[in-house]
N, C-alpha and C positions, 0 to 999 in steps of 0.2 A: 181318484180320491173317493169321496162319497161314504155313505154309512157302511157299506159292505166291507170296506177296508178296515174298519174299526170294530167289527162284530165278528163273532164266530158264526159259521154258516148255520142257517136254520135247519131244523130237523124236519124231514118230510113226513107227511101223514098225520095221524092223530097223536103223535108223540110231542107236539109243540108245547103242551102244558107241562109235560115232564121235563122237557129241555129248559123251559123258563124257570121251573122250580130248581133244577140243578144249577142254573146260572146264578140264581139268587142265594144259593147255599154258601156259607162261609168257606173260604179256601178255594173256591172255584176260580178257574182262570178264564172262564167264559163270561165276559162282561162287555157292556157297551158304554162308550164315553158319552153317549147321548141320553142315557138313562140316569135320572136323578138318584134313584135308589142304588144303582150300581156305583155311581160316583161317590155317594156317601160311604158305602161299604168299602170301596177301594181306597178311599182317603183314610179310613181308620185302620186298615190292615198294615202291618209292617212290610217294608220292602223285602222281597225275597232275593237273597244273594245267590249268584250263580256258583255252582260247584266248580272245581278245578277243570274237570272235563268240559263242562259247558262254556267256561270262560275261554279255554284254549280253542274250542271249536268256533266260538263267536269271533275270536281274534283272527283265526284262519279265514273264516267266511268274509269278514270285513276287509281283510287285506287282499283277498282274491277279488273282491268287488272293486277295490281301488286300483289294483294292478292287473286288471284284466285286459291288457293291451296285447292280445295275441291274435295271430292270423294263421289258421291251419296249424295250431299248436306251437307256433314260433313266437317268441316274445319280440315285439316290435321295438319297444323303448325300455331302457332300464328304469329302475325306480328313480323318481325325481327327488333331488336334494337341491338346496339353494345354490350350491357350487356348480352342479351340473346344469341347472337352469341358466346361470350366468354364462357358462361355457357355451351352451348351445345358442343362447341369444347373441353372444358375441360372434360366433361363427356365422349365424344367419345375417347379422348386420354387415359383416365384412363381405360376404357373398353378394348381398343386395347392393352394396355400395360399388363393388367392382362391376357388377352387371349394369348398373346405371351409368357408370363412367364409360364403359365400352359402348353402350347404346347411344350415349350422347356423342361420343367420338365418331361413330359410324354415321349418325344422322347428320353431322357436320361435314362428312366426307373425308375426315382425317384417317388415314390408314396407319400412320406411324405417329410416334410422339413428336417428331420434328415437324410434322404437318399441322399440328394442333394450333400453334400461334397464328399461322397464316389463315387457317380456316376460321378461327375465332375473330380475327380482324375483319375478314370478309363478311362474316355473318353479322357482326355488331356495327359495321360501318354506317348503315342507314340510321341506326338508333343514335349513334354518336353524332352524326351530322344533324339530326333533328334537334338534339339537345343543345348543340352549339348554336344553331340558328335561333332557338328560343332564348338562350342565355346571353347571346351576343349584345343586344341593346342594354341589358342590365349591367353587363360587364363593362361596356364602354362608358356608361354613366357613372359607375362606382369607382373605376380605376383612378381617375384624377383625384378623387376625394381621399381614398385610402392609400394609394401608392404614388404620391407625388414624388417624382424624381426616381422612382424605382425602375422605370423602363429606360433602357439604354444609358443607365447612369453608372458611375463608378461606385465602389463600395461606400465611399464617403458621402456621395450624394444620396444613396439609398438610406444610410444611417440618418442623414439630415432630414430626409423625408419622413422617416419613422418617428424622429424626435418631433418634427412639426405636427404630425398626426397626434402624438401623445399630448402636446401642448394644447392643441385645439380641443381634444376630448376633456382635458382637465378644466379648460375654460368653460366649456358647456356644462360640465357637472357642477362647477362652482356657482355659475349663474343660476342654474336650476335649483340648487339647494338653498341659495340665498333668497330666491323668489318664493320658495315654499315656506320659509320661516316667517 
């Protein structure tokens, strides 16, 4: 960045005063955005429109700058459009998902799809056992409250237990709402 990017190159030797005078002349293209006098002059001048040749050349240069994905003269990627971006993104996502699935299967030791359930059970058995050990006391304490008659009962006993649970919940809600009023 810097000032040199926004100014015309300085003239060497004793011609600096002549170059400054030429830069200040109306219609001159040599101006600095850091100069107040040049800024006023540039603000008052009308915008110079490009000729057809200059516009075509500018379009070609800008397109070449955007699509300069070449290696040794070969174009690496086609021009990007939203449809192509979606297509390439979908292809990349599918390949990455497949690669992650294959890597996970190999790390579990499953060579075929039929080996996968066995490998998953063997891998997750310690986690399931630890969760059951921690949840066991809470499960034993809550089972009689919520599932009275649900264990080893006939469907009628299970329905009666569910009805009993519903009646107890209604009673608690009614007593708490009457106490709040």
